[in-house]
C-alpha positions in Angstrom: 46.5 18.6 28.1 43.9 15.8 27.8 44.5 12.4 28.9 43.6 9.2 26.7 40.4 8.5 28.9 39.3 11.9 28.8 39.7 12.0 25.0 37.7 8.8 24.7 35.0 10.3 26.9 34.8 13.4 24.7 34.3 11.2 21.6 31.7 8.9 23.2 29.4 11.6 24.4 28.2 12.9 21.0 27.2 9.3 20.3 25.7 8.8 23.4 23.5 11.9 22.8 22.4 10.5 19.4 21.4 7.3 21.0 19.2 9.3 23.5 17.4 11.0 20.6 14.5 8.4 20.7 13.2 6.7 23.7 11.1 3.5 23.4 8.7 1.9 25.6 8.4 -2.0 25.6 6.3 -3.7 23.2 2.7 -4.5 24.6 -0.2 -6.5 23.3 -3.0 -4.2 22.7 -5.4 -7.0 21.2 -5.4 -10.7 21.6 -8.8 -12.7 20.6 -10.5 -14.7 18.1 -12.0 -13.2 15.1 -14.1 -15.3 12.7 -13.4 -16.2 9.3 -14.4 -13.6 6.8 -14.6 -10.8 9.4 -12.4 -7.6 9.4 -9.4 -6.9 11.5 -8.7 -3.1 11.3 -5.4 -1.5 12.6 -5.2 2.2 12.4 -2.7 4.8 13.5 -1.5 8.5 12.9 2.2 7.9 12.9 4.4 4.8 12.7 4.9 1.6 10.9 2.5 -1.5 10.7 3.8 -4.9 10.0 1.4 -7.9 9.3 2.3 -11.7 9.2 0.3 -14.9 9.0 0.0 -17.0 12.2 -1.3 -20.3 12.8 -4.4 -20.9 14.9 -7.6 -18.8 15.4 -6.2 -15.9 17.6 -5.2 -12.7 16.2 -2.7 -10.6 18.1 -1.7 -6.9 17.7 1.4 -5.8 19.4 2.3 -2.1 19.7 5.7 -0.2 20.5 5.5 3.5 21.3 8.6 5.6 20.6 9.2 9.3 21.8 11.7 11.8 20.8 12.7 14.5 23.6 10.5 17.3 21.8 7.4 14.7 22.1 4.5 15.8 24.2 1.3 14.1 25.2 0.6 10.5 25.6 -0.6 7.6 23.2 -3.2 5.3 24.3 -5.1 2.4 22.5 -8.6 1.5 21.9 -10.4 -1.7 20.6 -13.8 -1.6 19.2 -16.1 -4.1 17.9 -18.9 -4.0 15.4 -20.5 -7.4 14.9 -17.7 -9.8 14.2 -15.3 -7.1 13.1 -12.5 -5.6 15.3 -10.9 -2.1 15.1 -7.8 -1.3 16.9 -6.8 2.4 17.0 -3.8 4.2 18.5 -5.0 7.5 20.0 -2.9 10.8 20.0 -4.2 14.2 21.6 -4.8 15.2 17.8 -7.0 12.4 17.1 -10.6 13.3 16.6 -12.1 9.9 15.3 -11.0 6.4 14.9 -13.4 4.0 13.9 -14.6 1.1 11.5 -15.0 4.0 8.7 -11.6 5.7 9.1 -9.3 7.8 11.2 -9.4 11.6 11.5 -7.1 14.0 13.4 -6.6 17.8 13.8 -3.8 19.6 11.9 -0.7 21.0 13.2 2.9 20.0 13.3 3.5 16.4 14.0 7.1 16.8 15.0 6.2 16.9 18.8 4.2 13.7 18.5 5.4 10.1 19.5 4.7 7.5 17.1 3.5 3.8 17.5 4.8 0.7 15.4 2.3 -2.1 15.1 3.1 -5.8 14.6 0.2 -7.9 13.8 -0.2 -11.7 13.6 -3.1 -12.6 11.6 -4.8 -16.0 11.2 -6.0 -17.3 7.7 -9.4 -16.3 6.4 -9.6 -12.8 8.1 -9.8 -9.6 6.0 -7.3 -6.7 6.9 -7.2 -3.1 7.0 -3.7 -1.8 7.8 -3.8 2.2 7.7 -1.2 4.6 9.0 -1.0 8.5 8.3 2.8 8.6 8.3 4.9 5.3 8.1 5.5 2.3 6.1 3.0 -0.7 5.8 4.2 -4.2 5.1 1.9 -7.2 4.8 3.4 -10.7 4.3 1.3 -13.7 3.3 -1.7 -12.6 5.4 -5.2 -11.4 4.8 -8.2 -12.9 2.8 -8.7 -9.5 1.6 -6.2 -6.5 2.2 -6.7 -2.7 2.3 -3.3 -1.2 3.0 -2.7 2.5 3.1 -0.1 5.1 4.2 -0.3 9.0 3.9 3.3 9.1 3.5 5.4 5.9 3.2 6.0 2.8 1.3 3.4 0.0 1.0 3.9 -3.4 0.1 1.5 -6.6 0.1 2.9 -10.0 -0.5 0.9 -12.9 -1.1 -2.6 -11.9 -0.2 -5.3 -14.5 -0.6 -7.7 -12.3 -2.5 -8.4 -8.7 -3.5 -5.8 -6.0 -2.6 -6.2 -2.2 -2.3 -2.9 -0.4 -1.7 -2.3 3.4 -1.6 0.2 5.9 -0.4 0.2 9.8 -0.6 4.0 9.6 -1.0 5.8 6.4 -1.7 6.4 3.3 -3.8 3.6 0.5 -3.9 4.3 -3.2 -4.4 1.7 -5.9 -4.7 3.3 -9.3 -5.4 1.5 -12.8 -5.7 -2.0 -11.5 -5.0 -4.9 -14.0 -5.7 -7.4 -11.4 -6.6 -8.3 -8.0 -8.3 -5.9 -5.2 -7.3 -6.4 -1.3 -7.2 -3.2 0.6 -6.3 -2.5 4.2 -6.2 0.4 6.6 -5.1 0.6 10.5 -5.2 4.3 10.2 -5.8 5.9 6.8 -6.3 6.5 3.7 -8.6 3.9 0.9 -8.6 4.5 -2.8 -9.2 1.8 -5.4 -9.3 1.5 -9.1 -9.9 -1.6 -11.0 -9.4 -2.9 -14.5 -10.3 -6.4 -13.1 -11.0 -7.0 -9.6 -12.4 -8.5 -7.0 -13.2 -5.9 -4.5 -12.0 -6.0 -0.6 -12.0 -3.1 1.7 -11.0 -2.4 5.4 -11.0 0.4 7.5 -9.8 1.2 11.2 -9.8 5.0 10.4 -10.5 6.5 7.1 -11.2 6.6 4.0 -13.3 3.8 1.5 -13.5 4.4 -2.2 -13.9 1.4 -4.8 -13.7 1.0 -8.4 -14.7 -1.9 -10.5 -14.5 -1.9 -14.3 -15.1 -5.8 -14.4 -15.7 -8.8 -12.2 -15.7 -11.8 -13.3 -13.7 -14.4 -10.6 -14.7 -15.2 -8.4 -17.3 -14.4 -5.1 -15.4 -12.9 -2.1 -17.0 -9.1 -1.4 -16.1 -7.2 2.0 -15.9 -3.7 2.9 -15.6 -2.3 6.4 -15.5 0.8 8.3 -14.5 1.5 12.0 -14.5 5.4 11.1 -15.3 6.5 7.7 -16.0 6.2 4.8 -18.4 3.4 2.0 -18.2 4.1 -1.6 -19.0 1.1 -4.0 -18.4 1.2 -7.8 -19.1 -2.2 -9.5 -19.8 -3.1 -13.1 -20.5 -2.9 -14.3 -24.0 -6.6 -14.5 -24.5 -7.3 -10.8 -23.8 -10.2 -9.2 -25.5 -10.7 -5.5 -24.9 -11.2 -2.0 -26.4 -8.0 0.0 -25.7 -7.8 3.7 -25.2 -4.2 5.2 -24.9 -3.8 8.9 -24.6 -0.3 9.0 -26.0 1.3 9.4 -29.3 1.5 6.3 -31.5 5.4 6.6 -31.6 5.4 5.9 -27.7 3.0 2.9 -27.9 3.7 -0.7 -28.4 1.7 -3.9 -28.2 2.3 -7.6 -28.5 -1.5 -8.2 -29.5 -2.9 -7.6 -32.8 -4.7 -4.1 -32.5 -7.6 -3.4 -34.9 -7.6 0.3 -35.5 -10.7 2.4 -36.9 -10.6 3.7 -40.6 -9.9 7.0 -39.2 -7.6 7.4 -36.3 -5.3 10.0 -34.8 -1.8 9.3 -34.4 -1.7 11.3 -30.9 -4.4 9.0 -29.4 -4.7 5.2 -29.7 -8.2 3.7 -30.0 -8.3 0.1 -31.1 -9.9 -3.4 -30.3 -8.0 -6.6 -29.3 -9.7 -9.9 -29.9 -13.5 -9.5 -29.4 -13.3 -6.3 -27.5 -15.5 -6.0 -24.5 -14.0 -4.5 -21.5 -12.4 -1.2 -21.7 -8.7 -0.7 -20.8 -7.5 3.0 -20.6 -3.9 4.0 -20.4 -2.4 7.4 -20.1 0.8 9.2 -19.2 2.0 12.9 -19.2 5.6 11.8 -19.9 6.8 8.4 -21.0 5.9 5.3 -23.1 2.9 2.7 -22.9 3.6 -0.9 -23.5 1.0 -3.7 -23.7 2.6 -7.3 -23.4 1.2 -10.6 -23.8 1.7 -13.3 -21.2 1.2 -17.0 -21.4 
């Protein structure tokens, strides 16, 4: 017969075991230093999340927290490299082959026995940013003169970047909100949402809905929007002029702008001119609708 105390102990043990599944080392500062305005800070890792936020002053700080499960083997170290005024901070695993200004490379194999690293970055104004992980989320908040954020597997979000944004994920949703420059976004599998005060914008996904909104267009650059499976809704400024190509049946296409069609046109492919023409806008989806909307 179990006593009350014994029963409580038996109930508590499984939860204690669950809590022991992951061990965490304390957060450490792996880089602290001044980076001149207009230079790049690049933070690269193989597995783990990256969080970036703006800070006051001139000093950039990169914090790292290592986490291990009972099956993990090998250590994780950190390297900092300078090329001119730029700084690259790398998390190094046994599988790492290369980490430098140009990218990150690791040998194949199971990642189940690897620990992971979560980065937290404090970034002063005026510095360009690369935040890249092979597996994990990337979130950039009100930071980066220019932002290149990427994950091999995980959600990527960039809020309030001061300039151009490139955001990509092999598998995960992409959200770019309140950018102040051109945006390029891509996902192998996930929805994409983009708002920017200044276009152009291009976006593609293998599977998911695309929504994009531009308050203005600063250049005559072409734009492309494509989904393997999902609808596309793009809002352009009211003074848009463009050549439009949409690989979609006319019944699945709508536009708020007057669209001048050629004398002979195919109802399965849209070709037309908005305003004075000029830039080329291509839209395509394997399954879904396309809508071109007029903003202010």
